[in-house]
Structures are given as structure tokens and as C-alpha cells.
N, C-alpha and C positions, 0 to 999 in steps of 0.2 A: 715840581710840586706846590698845594697851597695846603698851608695847612690848619686844620678848622679849631675855630675857637667853640669852647662847649662851658656852659655854666656848670660849677658842681652846687647845687642846692635843692632844697626841698619845699622850697616856698617861689611860684608863680607870681608873686607880688617883686621878687630881687629880677626876675626873668622882664617883667614888664618896665623895672626900673633901667636895665641895663639897655634895653631895646630902645626905648626911650632918648636915652644918650648917643644912638645910631654906632651903639656897639658891633662890630663883625659877629654879630651871635650865632651861632648854628644848631648847637645840639644843648641837650643837657643832662647830667647825672646825679641820681639818686643813691639815697641808700638811708637805710634804717636809723643811722647817729642823722642824719640832715631830715628825718621827717617829724624824728624826734622834739627837732629845735622849731620846728612851724610854730607859729605866735598862737592859731587856735590850742593845738597839743599841749603848750606850755601854759598856758589861759587854763584849760580843764585840769591838768594834774596842779595847778599852783593852789586850785580852789580845791583839791582832793579827790577829784573825779578821774576814776581811770576811763583805761576803755575795753570792752570785751576783744579779742580777736575778731571778729565780725566786723566789728566798728570801726577796728584800728586800721582793717582789709579796705571797709568802702571806702575810708578816707581818702588812704594812699591811691587808691581808684581815681579818687575824683581830683585829685593834687597833679595827678600826672595825665589825667587826661586834659585840663587844663593849660597845664604846660606842652602837650602838644599839639597842641593849636597856635602856640606861639612861633615856634623854632620851625624850622625847615627840616634840619638833621632830625637824627633818630632821639629817642630818652630812655635813657637806660633806667632800669625798674628790679630792683633786686630781691630774690627769693631770700627768705628764711631761711639759714643755715648756723646750726653749733656742731659742736665735735659729733653729736650725737645723731644728726638728722644724713637720710638714706638717699640714696641716689634717685629711687623711685620718688621720693618725696619732693627731692627740690624738680623734677622733670614734672609733676603734675604741677606744682605750683606754676612753675616756668610756663607752663602751656595756657596754664589760667590765665596769667596775668600778659602772655603774647597777646589776647583778645582783646585785652584793655584798648588798646591804641593801635593803627598802620605803622606806627616807627618805633615799633619796642626793639631795645637790644635787654634780651635776659641776664641781670649780673647772678655771677656765680663764682664762689671761693675757688681760689687756686689750686685748692686740695684733690686728695686722688676722688674721692666723692664728685665732688666739682666739676672738673675733670670729665669725668665719667657722666655726669648727665648731660657737660655741653655737647660731648661726641653724638648722644643719642638727639638732644633738639636741634642741633646741626643737621643729621641725618632726617628728620621730618622737617626742615626750611628755616626754621626756628634762629634769629639773630641771639648773637650771645655777647656779651662782655666780661671776660677774667678779670676779677678785681684782686684785691691784694697779692698779686704780683711783686716777687722782688728778686725773683732767682733766673738765671737764668735757664736751668733746670727746668724750672716751672715753666717758662716763656717757650722752650722746647719742646716740652708735654703738650701745650696747648695747641702748637702749631703740628705737633703728631698726631693727635687725638682729633683734629678736625680739617686733615686734607682731603680735601677736594672741594671744600668748603667754596663759595664766593668771594672775590674780593669782596670788603666792606661788611660780610655777614659776620665776621669772627675781630671782635678787639679783645685788646688785651693792655690791662692796666698796670702799669709798673709804678710804683708808689714811691718818689723822691723825697718829699721831707722828712717820710718815719726813717728812711733809709739813714737822714742826715742825725736823728736824732737818735740814730743806735750807734754813731760814729764813725759813718762810712759816707763818701759824695753819694746822693744818690743820682745825680745828674750822668753818674758813669754808670748804673745803670742802666739808663738809658742807652748809653753809647753803644755798651756791649752789646745789649739786644738786638739792637740797630744793624751792628757788626754781623753780628750770627745770622737775622735775617735777610741778608744781604744775598746769601748764597740759596734762599727758598726760591717762591712761588708769588710771595705777595697777599696770600690769602690772609695774612694776619696782621692786622694794622695796628699799630701801637697810639693807644691813649694816655699823656703823659698826665699821673695823676697827683696830688695828694701837694701841690706847689703849697711854696710858703712866701715866696718873694717876688717880687719885679724881677729880679736876676733869675729863678727860675723860670720865668716867663720868657725872659729876653734868649736865654739857653736853649727853651724849647723850639723856638721860633728860628734859631740861630741853628738847629741839628734839621730843622723841618722834620719835626716830630710828624706823623700823620693827624695826629688830633689832643689839644691841654685842654684839659678840663680845670678850670680855678676857680675857688670859693668867691663869693659874692664881694668881700669886702675888699679884696685884691684886685676885682675887676674895676670896682667900681670906682677905687682909687686913681686907675690907669685909665678909666674915661675922661677922672675930672682933670686930668694933667693933660687929656687930648690925645692919648693913647701913642705916646712916643714908644717908637722902635727902636732895637737894641743901636748903639752909634757903629760905625765902619769900625772902630778898632775896640769893641768889645771882644772882653775876653772874660769869659766865666769861671770864679775860684772860688772854690767852697771854702777850701783853707782844710778838707779832709783827707785821709786816703781814699783812693779811688775803691772801689769793688773792683777784685781779680777776675779778668775774664777767663772763661772755660773756653776748652774747643769740643764741642758737643754735637753729635751726629742729628739733626733733622730727621733723618729715615729711621731713625732707632724707632720702636714701640715705646708709646707713648708712658706704658706702666712703669721701663725700665730706669726711667729718670726719678731721683728722690725729690719729693715735692716738699718736705718737712725744714721749718724754719721757724726760729724763733718769732719773730715778727708774724707769721702768717696764723701762728698759733694764737699771738696776741692779738691780731685784728679781727681773726674772726669771732672772739670772746669777747672783745668790744663792741661791738656790730649786738649780736644776739643780747649784751646785758641792756642797750639803749633801745632795741626793740623790746626786750621785757619789762623795761622800767614803765613802758605804755599799757600796760595790765594792772587790774587790781589783782591784789597777792590770794592764793588759793586760802581757802576757807579750811579752817581744822587743821 
């Protein structure tokens, strides 16, 4: 199995810079926080000029379309979602974003509404990337809700670094999901996200994760060192307790799995806040 490498960035300049260094870059993931960090967005906000919703949608579309011409694999485009966003709203925005480029994966939060939206979009032939995944129950729900999807149509993005921040070994969550999915049909591919270090990168390669997405600074430093791979005696050690493994039934209905977790709630709030910060404050 070949692990594909993606860049986690909302800036096409990052993509070009890494490709110029002959990085084996195949695709890219984006999200509201990354779009908000784009130099053009930051310059405008620093000048006290906010965006309208139409302007930021157009900006996001243009950025994604530029990135899509540079990479051979997919570009993940994230819908807006806060705790109040409905399934219908996510589905409608996902359909629109899917028309932006031919190689899109639509990113949805791994919440009850997000999984329901994914099930609908997958049934329509749309490719999805389920983000903010932290638990096996979330992974099992995504697997169950998207049964019948083609291999490569559904990506699942477990967050490593945020588990580490929470006091547990984030790589163990990847191991747990790989172990659970080993009994399945392979239609959900794991896209390891929230990498913070070269050790995270090496561990993902060592565990043959389907796809890795990493921030520009990490990949640039790796490229500057000529892409060293883990030595034969490399053993990943976080020094943190592992996330406990759970025995879950992948054939159970997705609604039977509990998708609630503090890290999911915090992640949704963070993405929504970064997106909303780009808009002009409501008058009155």
C-alpha cells in the first residue's frame, strides 16, 4: 500500500513551494481556519475590511480552483457548520462546493448532522471527507452510514495532535481505527490529520495510513532535509496513555453510535469562530 501525502493549507503558494521541492504531494485539505490565515484575507482584516458571505465564498472557491490545478489527487473543501447547522444546509452547501472542481472531497464534521449529510451526499455520488474525528464510535458511524460507497469516495480524518493536547496518545486512535476497519470492506480510507511533528509523520508512514495531511511548516522542514523516512529501528513513543480500544460492530446502524465528545464540540466551535471572524459584525 502506498501512503499518499497531502498538504493542509488554504494557500496555493504553499502548494507551489512544496511541489518545486519535488515533494511527493498528491492532494490538499482546506478548512475555515486555514482560509482565514491566507495572506490576502489577513491583509484585508488587518486593514479593518471584513468580507461579506458572498465575497468569502468566492474567495474560497477561487483558492480551491487554483489548488485543484496543481495537485493530482483531491482537494477537500469544508462546509460551514456550527452546532445549529442543519443536515439540509450542509447537503445544499456540499452540492454547490462539489461543482467548484472535478476532484473535490466535501468536508463535513463527524457529528450526527454531519454524518447524516454525508450519507445523503454519498448516495448522490459526492465524495466526502469526515473531519474532526476523534473516537472509534465516530469512525464506526461513518463506516455504517456510507456503506455501498466506492473505495476512495469516503475519507475519515482522525486528529492526532488534538488528542495529544487532550492528554492521550493521538497515534493510538489511528491504530484503533485501522484495527477496527480491518474487518470491513475498505470503502472508508483514513486520512491522518492534525500532525504536529516529524515523529507523527514517520509514525503514519510506518503504520501505512492511507493518506497523511500535514501543515506547510512541517512539510517544508521535511523537504529542506531531503525527505528522510523513519529509520528501520524507529519506534513512535508519545509518552502519553493510549486511547482505549473498543469492540464495535460495523454492521450496526450509524444512529446507534454515540458521536458526542468534548474535542468534537470544541473543534466545531473553533472552525465556526474562525469563519465568522472574516465577516463584518452585524449592525444594530
